[in-house]
C-alpha positions as CSV (number, residue, x, y, z in Angstrom):
1,M,100.1,144.3,3.1
2,T,103.3,142.8,2.5
3,D,103.9,139.0,2.8
4,K,106.0,137.9,5.7
5,R,108.4,135.6,4.5
6,H,109.6,132.9,6.8
7,R,113.6,132.9,6.9
8,T,115.8,129.9,7.8
9,S,119.0,130.2,9.3
10,K,121.8,127.7,10.1
11,P,122.0,126.5,13.5
12,R,124.4,128.2,15.5
13,P,127.1,125.9,17.3
14,P,127.1,126.0,21.2
15,D,129.7,128.3,22.4
16,A,130.7,127.6,26.1
17,L,133.9,129.4,25.7
18,K,134.9,132.7,27.6
19,G,137.9,135.1,28.0
20,G,138.7,135.5,24.4
21,L,139.0,131.9,23.2
22,A,135.7,132.0,21.7
23,E,136.9,134.8,19.2
24,T,140.0,132.8,18.6
25,S,138.0,129.5,17.7
26,H,135.3,131.0,15.8
27,S,137.5,133.5,13.8
28,P,137.5,133.3,9.8
29,S,139.3,130.5,8.3
30,F,143.0,130.0,9.3
31,G,144.2,131.1,5.7
32,S,142.1,134.3,5.7
33,A,143.3,135.3,9.1
34,L,147.0,134.4,8.2
35,G,146.6,136.5,5.2
36,R,145.2,139.5,7.1
37,A,148.2,139.2,9.7
38,F,150.5,139.4,6.9
39,R,148.8,142.3,5.3
40,G,147.9,144.2,8.3
41,T,150.6,143.8,10.5
42,I,153.7,142.9,8.6
43,I,155.3,146.1,9.3
44,R,154.7,145.8,13.1
45,S,156.3,142.3,12.9
46,I,159.5,143.4,11.1
47,L,159.9,146.2,13.7
48,A,159.2,143.9,16.3
49,T,161.7,141.3,14.9
50,V,164.2,144.0,14.3
51,L,163.9,145.2,18.0
52,F,164.4,141.7,19.1
53,V,167.6,141.0,17.2
54,A,168.9,144.4,18.3
55,V,168.3,143.3,22.1
56,F,169.5,139.9,21.4
57,L,172.7,141.3,19.9
58,I,173.4,143.7,22.6
59,T,172.4,141.6,25.7
60,T,174.4,138.5,24.6
61,K,177.2,140.3,22.8
62,A,176.6,137.9,20.1
63,W,177.8,140.6,17.7
64,K,181.4,140.0,18.7
65,L,181.2,136.4,17.5
66,N,183.6,134.8,15.2
67,I,181.0,132.7,13.2
68,Y,183.7,130.5,11.5
69,S,185.2,129.6,15.0
70,P,183.2,127.2,17.2
71,L,181.1,128.0,20.1
72,T,181.7,124.6,21.3
73,Y,184.0,121.6,20.1
74,W,183.4,118.8,22.1
75,G,180.7,116.2,23.0
76,D,177.3,116.4,21.2
77,A,178.4,119.6,19.5
78,L,180.7,117.2,17.3
79,E,177.8,115.1,16.6
80,M,175.7,117.9,15.7
81,A,178.4,119.1,13.3
82,S,178.7,115.6,11.8
83,Y,175.1,114.7,11.3
84,M,173.5,118.2,11.1
85,G,176.5,119.4,9.2
86,R,178.9,117.4,6.8
87,D,176.5,114.3,6.5
88,Y,173.4,116.6,5.7
89,V,175.5,118.6,3.2
90,F,177.7,115.9,1.6
91,N,175.7,112.7,2.5
92,D,179.0,110.7,2.8
93,L,179.0,109.5,6.5
94,R,178.3,105.9,5.8
95,E,181.0,105.9,3.2
96,R,183.6,107.6,5.4
97,F,183.1,105.9,8.7
98,F,183.1,102.2,9.8
99,A,186.3,101.1,8.0
100,P,187.6,98.7,7.0
101,F,184.0,96.8,6.5
102,G,181.9,100.0,5.8
103,V,178.3,100.0,5.5
104,D,175.8,100.9,2.9
105,H,176.6,103.7,0.5
106,A,175.0,107.0,0.9
107,T,171.6,107.6,-1.1
108,S,170.1,110.8,-2.5
109,L,166.7,109.5,-1.0
110,R,168.2,110.9,2.2
111,Y,167.8,114.3,1.2
112,V,164.0,113.6,0.4
113,V,163.6,112.2,4.1
114,N,165.4,115.0,5.6
115,F,163.3,117.7,3.6
116,L,159.8,116.1,4.4
117,L,160.6,114.8,8.1
118,Q,163.5,116.8,9.3
119,P,163.2,120.3,8.8
120,N,166.3,121.1,10.8
121,S,168.3,119.6,8.3
122,T,167.0,122.0,5.5
123,L,167.6,124.7,7.9
124,F,171.1,123.6,8.2
125,L,171.6,123.4,4.5
126,L,170.4,127.0,4.1
127,A,173.1,128.0,6.5
128,Y,175.5,126.1,4.8
129,S,174.8,127.6,1.5
130,V,175.4,131.2,3.3
131,T,178.6,130.2,5.0
132,R,180.1,127.2,3.0
133,D,181.5,125.9,6.2
134,T,180.3,123.4,8.7
135,V,181.2,125.0,11.8
136,A,180.1,128.3,10.6
137,A,176.8,126.7,9.4
138,L,176.2,125.2,12.9
139,N,176.9,128.6,14.7
140,L,174.7,130.2,12.2
141,Y,171.9,127.7,12.7
142,Y,171.9,128.0,16.4
143,L,171.8,131.9,16.3
144,S,168.8,131.7,14.0
145,T,166.9,129.7,16.4
146,F,166.7,132.9,18.7
147,P,164.7,135.1,16.1
148,L,162.8,132.1,15.1
149,A,161.6,131.4,18.7
150,F,160.7,135.0,18.9
151,L,158.7,135.0,15.9
152,S,156.7,132.0,16.5
153,A,156.2,133.0,20.4
154,Y,155.1,136.6,19.0
155,W,152.7,135.3,16.3
156,V,150.9,133.1,18.9
157,Y,150.9,135.5,21.8
158,G,149.0,137.6,19.2
159,R,146.4,135.0,18.6
160,L,146.2,134.8,22.3
161,K,145.0,138.3,22.4
162,L,148.0,139.8,24.0
163,A,148.7,143.2,22.9
164,D,152.0,145.1,22.4
165,P,154.1,146.0,24.3
166,F,153.5,143.0,26.2
167,R,153.6,140.7,23.3
168,V,156.8,141.8,22.4
169,G,158.4,141.7,25.9
170,S,157.0,137.9,26.7
171,A,158.1,136.5,23.2
172,T,161.5,138.2,23.9
173,L,161.9,136.7,27.2
174,Y,160.6,133.2,25.8
175,A,163.2,133.3,23.2
176,L,165.9,134.2,25.5
177,M,165.0,131.4,28.2
178,P,168.2,130.6,30.2
179,F,167.6,127.0,28.7
180,H,168.2,128.3,25.3
181,F,171.8,129.4,26.1
182,Q,172.4,126.4,28.6
183,S,171.5,123.6,26.0
184,G,173.6,125.9,23.4
185,V,175.3,124.0,20.4
186,V,175.8,120.8,22.4
187,H,172.0,120.2,22.4
188,L,171.2,121.9,19.5
189,M,167.9,120.1,19.0
190,E,166.5,121.3,22.2
191,S,167.6,124.8,21.4
192,S,165.6,124.4,18.3
193,Y,162.2,124.9,20.2
194,F,160.9,127.5,17.9
195,L,157.7,125.4,16.8
196,V,156.9,124.8,20.5
197,P,154.8,128.0,20.6
198,I,152.7,126.7,17.7
199,L,152.2,123.3,19.2
200,A,151.2,125.1,22.4
201,Y,148.7,126.9,20.4
202,A,147.5,123.6,19.0
203,L,146.8,122.4,22.4
204,V,144.9,125.7,23.4
205,L,142.5,125.2,20.5
206,V,141.5,121.7,21.7
207,F,139.5,123.8,24.3
208,R,137.5,125.8,21.9
209,A,133.8,124.4,21.2
210,R,134.4,123.1,17.5
211,P,136.4,120.1,17.7
212,Y,139.3,119.5,15.1
213,F,138.1,118.0,11.7
214,H,134.5,118.9,12.6
215,A,131.6,121.5,11.4
216,Y,128.3,122.1,13.2
217,S,125.5,121.1,10.7
218,D,121.7,120.2,11.5
219,G,122.1,120.9,15.1
220,A,125.1,118.8,15.9
221,W,128.8,118.5,15.3
222,R,129.8,116.2,12.5
223,W,133.1,115.3,10.7
224,S,134.4,117.6,8.1
225,W,137.5,117.8,6.1
226,R,137.1,121.2,4.5
227,D,138.6,123.5,7.1
228,K,142.0,124.9,6.1
229,Q,143.2,125.4,9.4
230,D,142.7,121.8,10.5
231,W,145.1,120.7,7.5
232,F,147.4,123.0,8.6
233,W,147.6,121.4,12.1
234,L,147.7,118.1,10.3
235,G,150.5,119.0,8.2
236,L,152.4,120.3,10.9
237,M,152.2,117.1,12.8
238,V,153.3,115.1,9.9
239,F,156.0,117.2,8.4
240,L,157.5,119.8,11.2
241,S,156.6,118.5,14.6
242,S,159.3,115.8,14.3
243,L,161.8,118.6,14.7
244,N,162.8,117.3,17.9
245,E,161.5,114.0,19.4
246,Y,161.3,115.5,22.9
247,H,159.1,118.4,21.9
248,Q,156.9,116.0,19.9
249,L,156.6,113.5,22.8
250,F,155.6,116.2,25.2
251,F,152.9,117.4,22.6
252,M,151.6,113.7,22.3
253,M,151.5,113.4,26.2
254,L,149.8,116.7,26.6
255,L,147.1,116.1,23.8
256,P,145.2,113.5,25.3
257,V,145.1,115.4,28.6
258,A,143.8,118.4,27.1
259,A,141.3,116.5,24.8
260,V,139.7,114.7,27.7
261,I,139.1,117.5,29.9
262,A,137.8,119.8,27.0
263,S,135.4,116.8,26.0
264,V,134.2,116.8,29.6
265,Q,133.9,120.3,29.9
266,H,132.0,120.9,26.7
267,R,130.2,117.4,27.0
268,N,131.0,116.6,23.4
269,H,133.1,113.5,22.6
270,R,133.9,114.6,19.1
271,I,136.6,116.7,20.7
272,L,138.2,113.2,21.3
273,G,138.0,112.2,17.9
274,G,139.5,115.5,16.4
275,A,142.6,115.3,18.9
276,A,142.7,111.6,17.9
277,V,143.7,112.7,14.3
278,L,146.3,114.8,15.5
279,L,147.7,112.4,17.9
280,T,147.7,109.7,15.4
281,A,149.5,112.0,12.6
282,A,152.2,112.9,15.3
283,G,152.8,109.4,16.3
284,L,153.2,108.0,12.7
285,S,155.3,110.8,11.8
286,T,157.8,110.0,14.3
287,I,157.7,106.3,13.8
288,A,158.2,106.9,9.8
289,K,161.2,109.0,10.5
290,M,162.9,106.2,12.7
291,I,162.1,103.7,10.0
292,L,163.1,105.6,7.0
293,N,166.2,106.9,8.9
294,R,167.2,103.3,9.4
295,L,166.6,102.1,6.0
296,L,168.3,105.1,4.4
297,S,171.1,106.0,6.6
298,E,172.8,105.0,9.7
299,P,170.5,104.9,12.8
300,G,172.4,107.7,14.8
301,L,175.7,107.4,17.0
302,E,173.6,107.0,20.1
303,L,172.2,103.7,18.7
304,S,175.7,102.6,17.7
305,I,177.2,102.1,21.0
306,I,178.1,98.5,21.3
307,G,174.8,97.4,22.9
308,T,175.4,100.1,25.9
309,P,172.1,102.1,26.2
310,I,172.4,105.9,26.7
311,S,170.3,105.6,30.0
312,G,169.3,103.1,32.2
313,Y,166.1,102.8,34.4
314,G,165.7,105.5,37.1
315,E,167.5,108.2,35.1
316,A,163.9,109.9,34.3
317,E,164.2,110.8,37.9
318,I,167.7,111.9,37.9
319,Y,166.9,114.2,35.0
320,G,163.5,115.1,35.9
321,L,161.8,118.5,36.5
322,K,162.0,120.1,40.1
323,M,159.8,123.0,40.4
324,I,162.1,124.7,43.0
325,Q,164.8,125.0,40.0
326,I,162.1,127.0,38.0
327,I,161.8,129.7,40.4
328,L,165.6,129.8,41.4
329,P,167.7,132.4,40.0
330,A,169.5,131.9,36.6
331,S,172.9,130.4,36.8
332,G,175.6,132.9,36.8
333,H,173.2,135.7,37.9
334,H,174.5,139.3,38.0
335,L,173.8,139.8,41.7
336,E,176.1,138.0,44.3
337,Y,173.2,137.2,46.6
338,F,171.1,135.6,43.9
339,R,174.2,133.4,43.1
340,L,174.5,132.7,46.7
341,I,171.0,131.2,46.8
342,R,171.8,129.0,43.9
343,R,174.8,127.7,45.2
344,T,173.2,126.9,48.3
345,Y,170.7,124.6,46.7
346,E,173.1,123.1,44.4
347,A,175.6,122.2,47.1
348,A,172.9,120.0,48.6
349,H,171.4,118.4,45.9
350,V,171.8,116.6,42.6
351,V,172.0,119.0,39.7
352,N,172.5,118.2,36.1
353,E,170.8,119.4,33.0
354,N,167.7,120.0,35.0
355,G,169.5,123.1,36.4
356,A,168.9,124.9,33.2
357,V,165.1,125.3,33.8
358,A,165.2,128.5,35.3
359,L,162.6,131.2,34.0
360,G,163.8,134.4,35.9
361,L,161.7,136.3,38.3
362,F,159.2,137.5,35.7
363,G,158.7,133.8,34.4
364,A,158.4,132.5,37.9
365,V,155.7,135.0,39.0
366,G,153.7,133.6,35.9
367,F,154.5,130.0,36.7
368,I,153.5,130.5,40.4
369,Y,150.3,132.0,39.3
370,L,149.4,129.3,37.0
371,M,150.2,126.8,39.5
372,M,148.0,128.2,42.1
373,R,145.3,128.8,39.5
374,G,145.5,125.3,38.5
375,V,145.3,123.9,41.9
376,Y,142.2,126.1,42.9
377,S,140.2,125.3,39.9
378,I,140.8,121.4,40.3
379,A,140.1,121.8,44.1
380,R,136.9,124.0,43.4
381,R,136.1,121.8,40.4
382,T,135.3,125.0,38.7
383,L,137.5,124.6,35.6
384,K,136.7,127.6,33.0
385,V,137.9,127.6,29.7
386,G,139.5,131.1,29.4
387,I,142.9,131.4,27.8
388,L,144.5,131.8,31.2
389,D,142.7,128.6,32.5
390,V,143.7,126.6,29.8
391,A,147.5,127.8,30.3
392,A,147.0,126.7,33.9
393,L,145.7,123.4,33.0
394,L,148.5,122.8,30.5
395,A,151.3,124.0,32.7
396,F,149.9,121.9,35.7
397,A,149.9,119.0,33.3
398,C,153.4,119.7,32.3
399,V,154.5,119.5,35.9
400,A,152.5,116.2,36.5
401,I,154.1,114.7,33.8
402,A,157.9,115.6,34.2
403,T,158.3,116.3,37.7
404,I,160.6,113.8,39.7
405,G,158.1,110.9,41.0
406,G,155.6,112.0,38.4
407,V,154.1,110.4,34.9
408,A,157.5,110.2,33.7
409,S,158.7,107.8,36.6
410,L,155.7,105.6,35.8
411,V,156.3,105.6,32.3
412,A,159.7,104.6,32.7
413,T,158.7,101.7,35.2
414,I,156.3,100.4,32.7
415,G,158.5,100.4,30.0
416,D,161.3,98.6,31.8
417,L,158.8,95.8,33.1
418,L,157.1,95.4,29.8
419,F,159.7,95.9,27.2
420,G,163.2,95.9,29.0
421,P,165.8,98.6,29.9
422,Q,166.5,99.2,26.2
423,S,163.0,100.1,25.3
424,I,162.2,103.8,24.0
425,L,160.0,104.2,26.9
426,T,162.7,103.7,29.6
427,Q,165.4,105.3,27.5
428,I,163.5,108.6,27.5
429,R,165.1,110.4,30.6
430,C,165.4,114.3,30.0
431,Y,161.7,115.1,31.0
432,N,163.2,118.5,32.3
433,R,163.0,119.7,28.8
434,I,159.4,120.1,28.9
435,I,160.2,123.6,30.4
436,V,160.0,124.9,26.9
437,F,156.4,124.4,27.2
438,I,156.0,125.6,30.8
439,G,157.9,128.7,29.8
440,F,155.6,129.5,27.1
441,F,152.6,129.7,29.2
442,S,154.4,131.4,32.2
443,Y,155.6,134.2,30.4
444,Y,152.2,134.7,28.9
445,A,150.7,134.5,32.4
446,A,153.1,137.0,33.8
447,S,152.5,139.4,30.9
448,V,148.6,139.1,31.4
449,L,149.1,139.9,35.1
450,L,151.4,142.8,34.4
451,A,148.9,144.3,31.6
452,G,146.1,144.2,33.9
453,V,147.9,146.0,36.8
454,V,149.1,148.7,34.4
455,F,145.7,149.2,32.8
456,R,144.1,149.3,35.9
457,I,146.6,151.9,37.5
458,I,145.8,153.9,34.1
459,A,142.1,153.7,34.5
460,Y,142.4,154.7,38.3
461,L,144.0,157.7,37.1
462,R,141.4,158.4,34.5
463,I,143.9,158.6,31.8
464,R,142.0,158.2,28.7
465,R,144.6,159.6,25.9
466,N,147.4,157.8,24.8
467,A,146.7,155.0,27.3
468,N,148.6,152.4,25.1
469,L,151.6,154.7,24.8
470,L,151.6,155.3,28.7
471,A,151.4,151.3,29.2
472,S,154.5,151.0,26.8
473,L,156.5,153.5,28.7
474,V,155.6,151.7,32.1
475,S,156.0,148.2,31.0
476,L,159.3,148.3,29.0
477,P,161.6,149.1,31.4
478,L,160.1,146.4,33.5
479,F,160.7,143.8,30.8
480,G,164.2,145.2,30.6
481,V,164.8,144.4,34.2
482,A,163.2,141.0,33.7
483,L,165.7,140.4,30.8
484,W,168.6,141.6,33.0
485,D,167.7,139.2,35.5
486,Q,167.0,136.0,33.5
487,V,170.1,136.7,30.8
488,P,173.5,136.9,32.5
489,F,174.8,134.6,29.6
490,K,176.7,135.7,26.8
491,I,177.6,134.1,23.3
492,A,181.1,133.9,22.6
493,N,183.8,131.8,21.1
494,S,185.7,129.6,23.3
495,P,189.3,130.4,23.1
496,G,190.7,126.9,24.0
497,E,188.3,125.1,21.7
498,S,188.8,127.5,18.9
499,A,192.6,126.7,18.8
500,R,191.8,122.9,19.1
501,Y,189.6,123.5,16.1
502,A,192.3,125.4,14.1
503,S,194.9,122.7,15.1
504,D,192.6,120.0,13.7
505,R,192.0,121.8,10.4
506,E,195.8,122.2,10.0
507,F,196.6,118.6,11.0
508,F,194.1,116.7,9.0
509,A,194.9,118.9,6.0
510,E,198.5,117.6,6.2
511,V,197.2,114.2,6.6
512,E,195.3,114.4,3.4
513,R,198.6,115.8,1.6
514,Q,200.3,112.6,2.5
515,L,197.7,110.0,1.9
516,A,195.6,108.9,-1.2
517,P,191.8,109.8,-1.5
518,R,189.7,107.2,0.4
519,A,192.7,106.0,2.4
520,L,192.0,104.1,5.7
521,V,193.0,105.4,9.0
522,F,192.9,103.5,12.2
523,Q,191.6,105.6,15.3
524,C,193.4,104.8,18.6
525,P,192.1,104.3,21.4
526,F,189.0,102.5,20.5
527,N,186.1,104.2,21.8
528,I,182.5,104.7,20.5
529,H,180.4,107.6,21.4
530,H,179.1,107.1,25.1
531,A,180.6,103.7,25.6
532,D,184.3,103.4,26.5
533,V,185.3,99.8,25.7
534,N,188.6,100.2,27.3
535,Q,187.1,101.2,30.5
536,S,190.1,102.7,31.6
537,G,188.2,105.1,33.8
538,N,190.7,108.1,33.5
539,S,191.2,108.4,29.7
540,P,191.2,112.2,28.6
541,Y,189.6,110.8,25.4
542,N,186.1,112.3,24.9
543,Y,183.2,110.1,23.8
544,A,182.7,112.1,20.6
545,D,186.4,113.1,19.7
546,G,186.2,110.0,17.0
547,I,184.3,112.4,15.0
548,R,186.8,115.2,14.6
549,P,188.8,113.5,11.8
550,Y,185.7,113.2,9.7
551,L,184.5,116.7,10.2
552,N,188.1,118.0,9.2
553,S,188.9,116.0,6.2
554,R,187.0,115.7,3.0
555,T,188.5,112.3,1.5
556,L,189.9,109.9,4.3
557,R,187.9,107.1,5.8
558,F,187.9,106.2,9.4
559,T,187.1,103.2,11.8
560,Y,184.9,105.1,14.3
561,G,181.3,103.5,14.5
562,S,179.9,100.2,14.8
563,D,176.8,98.2,15.7
564,D,176.4,95.7,18.4
565,G,177.2,92.1,17.2
566,S,178.6,93.3,14.0
567,P,181.8,92.0,12.4
568,Q,183.1,95.6,12.5
569,L,182.7,95.7,16.4
570,G,184.6,92.3,16.6
571,W,187.4,93.2,14.4
572,L,187.9,96.7,16.1
573,E,187.9,94.9,19.7
574,K,190.4,92.4,18.6
575,T,192.7,94.8,16.7
576,S,192.8,97.2,19.4
577,Q,193.9,94.7,21.8
578,L,196.9,93.5,19.8
579,P,200.5,94.2,20.7
580,T,201.5,97.3,18.8
581,E,203.8,95.4,16.1
582,R,201.1,92.9,15.4
583,M,198.5,95.5,15.4
584,V,200.4,97.3,12.6
585,E,200.8,94.1,10.7
586,R,197.1,93.4,10.9
587,L,196.3,97.1,9.7
588,C,198.6,96.8,6.7
589,E,196.9,93.3,5.9
590,F,193.4,95.1,5.6
591,G,194.9,98.2,3.6
592,F,195.3,100.7,6.1
593,S,197.4,103.6,5.5
594,G,197.7,105.3,9.0
595,I,196.9,105.5,12.5
596,V,195.7,108.6,14.4
597,V,196.0,108.7,18.0
598,H,193.7,111.0,19.9
């Protein structure tokens, strides 16, 4: 006889997940999974990226672009070129603006803050190291956001069990959203949504059985800090998710919603604790960036506008999300009838930045399906935790938060009543930008539906050999039609703005030849960013035109910029109101060498 030995095994954690999330959540550690992905699919990833770049260049005709000539040369694009460009490269904005009194000198610590908390600045430095030109670096940065958005979406869709060619197609459509083109260089930070798929994946993982920063031991979930995947997400919250404040805000609003529902579904309050760690990290990262920016560099032109807030109470509804705009045809659609549909709507309704939220027919199908699935689950109280169910829940939460009259309006009202019209809660207005989250889930849902239809047809026809190849032959033309439908946009230089930029470069090069280095130049008329202190109402002067001299010179100092209640502001106001002869005398008294009239 042989002795029977009793063997003990570790208790297995409860797993209530279905639809593929269980495999995602209980796969080996993130580091090993990522390593296998690089080793096993690197060729596929390279081929997919090359295919996307080719599609992108052909579809948008971006291959014709003169990278050293601006795509846009007005408004916020000038601010992006200033702060994302020259100041991040030369670190001299505070020395070259705010004449005659100036502000604190630049500090090398700014590069440390940018590297840690503003990775967009590092990306710009890389672009500048290649181009050695501010405008060219700005263009290259913008162009790079397209393949970066594709790569992140492609990786996450793979983790969510979406196979090629549906994975390639949905990631391509996501990277080429109409929002990406209509935000453009002017709203460069909004165009930099390439981390959103990864943030969306972090939200999906809230619904797995294992809470963040927990391990199953002795029959219960207990706090654990050993999982590399958890530390990856924590590092992302601290160092990378602050790439864009709106994206981080939406993530921080969606995370508690996901945590509460997941904790109820799994009957596990530990999910709340794990999510709270990520939420705290994301919030502290945003606060730390704001404080450090104020300590080490100027606070940003949008906060330097003589006490006038960018937005007022009520603008959360003016710039809010409207669901009908998600399913409307893209602006400038190829078909006249579709353009007529859009013109009919826009002729009778207020349309602003929220007009850029269209997803095309393919994305609209996915969005409608998610809304129907979300409503059905809520009504029947039968919420499951499959990937599509989670996507429906998160998309539904996005709509509830951002839609006109929704949570966004409540947040703005509370902010105005408790903290005043200039509080951050009141100033947040462009909730339509949550479309980058909605679009990610919508393209995924549409691709899952398409894959289901295609493979059911193949199964019905009893085709067993080369099924995947046949699925590709069927689906790729459909993705091509979807791409044609949602991308009537071209990336090209603006002839008029390119000519104005060339004129500025020539003009200020001549001014620098005539004036000594660090000479003071007074800018007329006196106008600071979004606030027009002259209140003329008919001035052709753009709110950001005062940045143009700084962008096109290397040594001169200018008067643009002041803070509310500062001596600089008072001096600028008084000087600009003087008669011409007295103004010139006063400027000479303060050491000015010239006046530039815009």
